[in-house]
C-alpha positions in Angstrom: -4.3 -1.8 2.6 -1.3 0.2 3.8 -0.3 3.6 2.5 3.1 3.7 4.3 5.0 0.7 3.1 8.6 1.8 2.3 9.5 0.6 -1.1 13.0 2.1 -1.6 16.1 2.6 0.4 15.9 6.4 0.6 15.4 9.0 3.3 12.8 11.6 2.6 12.7 13.1 6.1 15.7 15.3 5.5 15.4 18.9 4.2 17.9 19.3 1.5 17.0 22.7 0.1 19.8 25.2 0.9 17.3 28.1 0.8 14.9 26.5 3.2 17.8 25.5 5.6 19.1 29.1 5.4 15.7 30.5 6.3 15.4 28.1 9.2 18.9 29.0 10.6 18.2 32.7 10.2 15.0 32.4 12.1 16.7 30.4 14.8 19.4 33.0 15.2 16.9 35.8 15.4 14.9 34.0 18.1 18.0 33.4 20.1 18.8 37.1 20.1 15.2 37.9 21.0 15.5 35.8 24.1 18.9 37.3 24.9 17.2 40.7 25.0 15.0 39.4 27.9 11.8 38.8 25.9 9.5 35.8 26.2 10.3 33.3 23.4 6.5 32.7 23.1 6.1 36.3 21.9 8.5 36.1 19.1 6.0 35.1 16.4 3.2 37.0 17.8 4.8 40.5 17.7 7.2 40.2 14.7 4.7 42.1 12.5 3.8 44.6 15.2 5.2 48.1 14.4 5.6 48.7 18.1 8.3 46.1 18.2 10.2 47.1 15.1 13.2 48.3 17.1 13.4 45.1 19.1 13.1 43.0 15.9 15.7 45.0 14.0 18.1 44.3 16.9 17.7 40.6 16.2 18.5 40.7 12.5 21.7 38.9 11.4 24.5 41.1 10.1 26.0 40.8 6.7 28.8 38.6 8.2 26.1 36.5 10.0 24.3 36.1 6.6 27.4 34.9 4.8 28.2 32.5 7.6 24.6 31.1 7.6 24.6 30.6 3.9 27.9 28.6 4.0 26.6 26.5 6.8 23.2 25.9 5.1 25.0 24.9 1.9 27.3 22.4 3.7 24.4 21.0 5.7 22.3 20.6 2.6 25.1 18.6 1.0 25.5 16.4 4.0 21.7 15.8 4.2 21.5 15.0 0.5 24.2 12.5 0.8 22.5 10.9 3.8 19.2 10.7 1.9 20.7 8.4 -0.7 19.9 10.7 -3.6 23.1 12.8 -3.9 23.9 11.0 -7.2 20.5 11.9 -8.7 19.5 14.9 -10.7 16.6 17.2 -9.7 14.1 15.5 -12.0 14.9 12.1 -10.7 14.7 13.3 -7.1 11.3 14.9 -7.7 10.0 11.7 -9.3 11.2 9.6 -6.4 9.8 12.1 -3.9 6.4 10.6 -4.8 7.4 7.7 -2.6 8.0 9.9 0.4 5.0 8.4 2.3 5.5 4.9 1.0 3.2 3.0 -1.2 -0.1 1.2 -0.9 -0.2 -2.6 -0.5 -3.3 -4.2 -1.8 -4.5 -7.0 0.5 -7.7 -8.9 1.1 -9.9 -8.2 4.1 -10.8 -11.8 4.7 -10.5 -15.4 3.3 -14.1 -15.0 2.2 -13.0 -12.3 -0.2 -10.4 -14.7 -1.6 -13.1 -17.2 -2.1 -15.2 -14.7 -4.0 -12.3 -13.8 -6.3 -11.5 -17.4 -7.0 -15.1 -18.2 -7.7 -15.4 -15.3 -10.1 -12.3 -16.4 -12.0 -13.5 -19.9 -12.3 -16.9 -18.9 -13.5 -15.4 -16.7 -16.2 -12.6 -19.0 -17.3 -13.3 -22.6 -16.0 -10.5 -24.0 -18.2 -8.0 -22.1 -16.1 -9.1 -24.0 -13.0 -5.7 -25.1 -11.8 -4.3 -21.6 -12.1 -7.3 -20.2 -10.2 -6.8 -22.8 -7.5 -3.2 -21.8 -6.9 -4.1 -18.1 -6.8 -7.0 -19.0 -4.4 -4.6 -20.8 -2.0 -2.1 -18.0 -2.2 -4.7 -15.3 -1.4 -6.1 -17.2 1.5 -2.6 -17.8 2.9 -1.8 -14.1 2.7 -4.9 -13.4 4.8 -4.1 -16.1 7.4 -0.5 -15.0 7.8 -1.4 -11.3 8.0 1.0 -10.5 5.1 1.2 -6.8 4.2 0.1 -7.7 0.6 -1.3 -10.3 -1.7 1.5 -12.1 -3.6 1.3 -15.1 -5.8 4.3 -17.4 -6.3 5.9 -17.1 -9.8 3.7 -19.0 -12.3 4.4 -20.2 -15.8 1.2 -20.8 -17.7 2.1 -23.0 -20.7 -0.3 -23.8 -23.5 -1.4 -23.0 -27.0 -2.0 -19.4 -28.0 -5.4 -17.8 -27.8 -6.7 -19.6 -24.7 -6.7 -16.5 -22.4 -3.5 -17.0 -20.3 -2.6 -13.3 -20.2 -6.3 -12.3 -19.9 -6.6 -14.5 -16.8 -3.5 -12.9 -15.2 -4.8 -9.4 -15.8 -8.3 -10.3 -14.7 -6.9 -11.6 -11.4 -5.1 -8.3 -10.8 -8.3 -6.5 -11.5 -10.3 -8.5 -9.0 -7.6 -8.1 -6.3 -7.6 -4.4 -7.0 -3.9 -4.1 -7.9 -2.5 -2.7 -11.2 -0.9 -4.9 -13.8 1.5 -4.6 -16.7 2.1 -6.8 -19.7 5.6 -7.2 -21.2 5.7 -8.9 -24.5 8.9 -11.0 -24.5 8.6 -11.6 -28.2 8.8 -7.9 -29.0 11.1 -7.0 -26.1 13.6 -9.9 -25.7 16.2 -7.7 -23.9 16.1 -7.3 -20.2 15.7 -3.5 -20.3 11.9 -3.7 -20.3 12.1 -5.4 -16.9 15.2 -4.0 -15.3 15.7 -0.7 -17.1 19.0 0.7 -18.3 21.7 2.8 -16.9 21.8 6.6 -17.3 24.2 7.8 -20.0 22.5 6.0 -22.8 20.3 8.1 -25.1 17.4 5.6 -24.5 18.0 5.1 -20.8 14.9 4.5 -18.7 13.7 2.6 -15.6 12.2 -0.8 -15.9 8.5 -1.0 -16.4 7.8 -2.6 -13.0 9.4 0.4 -11.3 7.6 2.8 -13.6 4.3 1.1 -12.7 5.0 1.4 -9.0 6.0 5.0 -9.3 2.9 5.8 -11.4 0.3 3.9 -9.3 2.0 4.1 -5.9 1.2 0.4 -5.3 3.9 -2.0 -4.3 2.4 -5.4 -5.2 1.3 -5.2 -8.9 0.9 -8.2 -11.2 3.5 -8.3 -14.0 2.8 -10.5 -16.9 5.7 -11.7 -19.1 4.0 -12.9 -22.3 5.5 -15.5 -24.6 8.6 -16.0 -22.4 9.6 -19.0 -24.5 10.6 -16.5 -27.2 13.2 -14.5 -25.1 16.3 -16.0 -26.6 19.7 -14.4 -25.9 20.4 -10.8 -26.6 24.1 -9.8 -26.7 26.0 -6.6 -27.3 28.7 -6.3 -29.9 31.2 -6.9 -27.0 29.6 -10.2 -26.0 27.6 -9.0 -22.9 24.3 -10.8 -22.4 21.2 -8.6 -22.0 18.6 -11.4 -22.1 15.3 -10.8 -20.4 15.6 -14.0 -18.5 18.8 -12.8 -16.8 17.1 -9.6 -15.7 14.1 -11.5 -14.4 15.9 -14.1 -12.3 16.8 -12.0 -9.3 13.3 -10.6 -9.2 11.7 -14.0 -9.0 13.6 -14.7 -5.7 12.0 -12.8 -2.7 15.4 -12.6 -1.0 17.2 -10.8 -3.9 14.1 -8.9 -5.0 13.9 -7.3 -1.5 17.1 -5.4 -2.1 17.0 -5.1 -5.9 19.2 -2.3 -7.3 17.6 -0.3 -10.1 20.3 0.4 -12.7 18.5 3.6 -13.8 18.1 5.3 -10.5 20.9 3.4 -8.7 18.6 3.0 -5.8 17.5 -0.2 -4.0 13.8 -1.1 -4.3 11.8 -3.7 -2.4 10.1 -5.6 -5.2 9.5 -8.9 -3.4 5.7 -8.3 -3.4 5.3 -8.3 -7.1 3.3 -11.3 -8.5 5.1 -12.6 -11.6 3.0 -14.5 -14.1 4.8 -15.9 -17.2 3.1 -17.4 -20.3 4.5 -19.6 -23.0 3.4 -21.7 -25.9 6.2 -24.2 -25.6 7.7 -24.8 -22.2 10.6 -26.7 -23.8 11.9 -23.4 -25.1 11.7 -21.6 -21.8 15.2 -21.1 -20.2 15.8 -23.7 -17.5 16.5 -21.1 -14.7 13.0 -19.6 -15.2 11.4 -23.1 -15.2 13.2 -23.9 -11.9 11.9 -20.7 -10.2 8.3 -21.0 -11.4 5.3 -23.2 -10.8 4.6 -24.6 -14.3 1.0 -25.2 -15.2 -0.1 -26.9 -18.4 -3.2 -25.3 -19.9 -4.9 -27.5 -22.4 -6.4 -26.5 -25.7 -9.9 -25.3 -25.3 -12.7 -27.7 -25.8 -15.7 -26.9 -28.0 -17.8 -26.7 -24.8 -15.5 -24.1 -23.3 -15.6 -22.1 -26.5 -19.4 -22.2 -26.5 -19.5 -21.2 -22.8 -17.2 -18.2 -23.5 -19.2 -17.1 -26.6 -22.4 -17.2 -24.6 -21.0 -15.0 -21.8 -19.2 -12.6 -24.1 -22.0 -12.3 -26.5 -24.5 -11.6 -23.8 -22.2 -9.0 -22.2 -21.8 -7.3 -25.6 -25.6 -7.0 -26.0 -26.2 -9.6 -28.8 -29.8 -10.9 -29.0 -30.3 -14.2 -27.2 -31.1 -16.2 -30.3 -27.9 -14.9 -32.0 -25.9 -15.9 -28.9 -27.4 -19.4 -28.8 -26.8 -19.9 -32.5 -23.2 -18.9 -32.1 -22.8 -21.3 -29.1 -24.4 -24.1 -31.0 -22.0 -23.5 -33.9 -19.0 -23.6 -31.7 -20.1 -26.8 -29.9 -20.1 -28.6 -33.2 -17.0 -26.9 -34.6 -13.8 -28.9 -35.1 -10.5 -27.9 -33.5 -8.9 -24.7 -34.7 -11.0 -22.1 -32.9 -9.5 -20.1 -30.0 -10.7 -17.1 -27.9 -9.3 -14.6 -30.3 -11.2 -16.0 -33.2 -14.4 -16.1 -31.2 -14.0 -12.5 -30.1 -13.4 -11.4 -33.8 -16.6 -13.2 -34.8 -18.5 -11.5 -32.0 -17.1 -8.2 -33.1 -18.5 -8.8 -36.6 -21.9 -9.8 -35.2 -22.1 -6.8 -32.9 -21.2 -4.5 -35.8 -23.9 -6.2 -37.9 -26.5 -5.7 -35.2 -25.6 -2.0 -34.8 -25.3 -1.0 -38.4 -27.7 1.7 -39.5 -30.6 0.9 -41.8 -31.8 2.9 -44.8 -35.4 4.1 -44.5 
């Protein structure tokens, strides 16, 4: 991984504090006068606290006129440096927040193609019904290693299928195995684009988008962002007719070329977001906006079979500490069950069984 990948179009190498610049200029002037007196410049720091040299040091001190001149120059220089840094328009709190990116961000990448093989195998073992999605992720991971890319990045994916089959869980589990953070944005509850892009300052509810917040918090430049139920985004408009639909905010971020110089409306700073892996989920691809479909690889995830449900119940039940005979009884029941079960229902049933196993008994 790399700890020095520049993620935003800012300069952090410029000192912009007037007080620190003033101190530097004052010291510089004192040292010039020390040399002008015929002293060795290498002795300046060594003898400055030596009482024997008090008279020589006093002769180097700036006058009141010098001090005023230095302060004016330091203030002007601070303004110019702040402008050159790209943060002149930001308040102190925003500058301090972005200062966390001074040394860049980490980029999670895989050490070898064998590591990619292990991740794909683990995904397939845990969720075999997501085999096609795991295969695409596997190919993308291996390709990133072969090309020496600075980070692992998947192409935008749209996982379409019935609810409760683990689409979002698969995406977040993939991020966990890669070692990169993830964030889930529920399009049904947040249909406006503010969750993705953020909003401009000046509004009482102004905030950066959640992808930028995640990068600032984790200092990782290639997270996995899951947009859940993207088929429910619809169109969100202001009372003046302006569209704030989530799909409109998402489109430039799905294209690597535009994502590379994406302008954050909250900070008004350009971020390089091309390394984000975007995974969208839907229950009905016909309701997904056409521009999102055209920019994503669409995968149809079928309804889970009874064999898959039994397989999941066996793994989950064993992991939760259920007795082997209880796990087998649950798996047998699901193998013979008719359609209507999904992973959420199985998990709720396992929760009940675990609670029953762990309940206290009266003596």
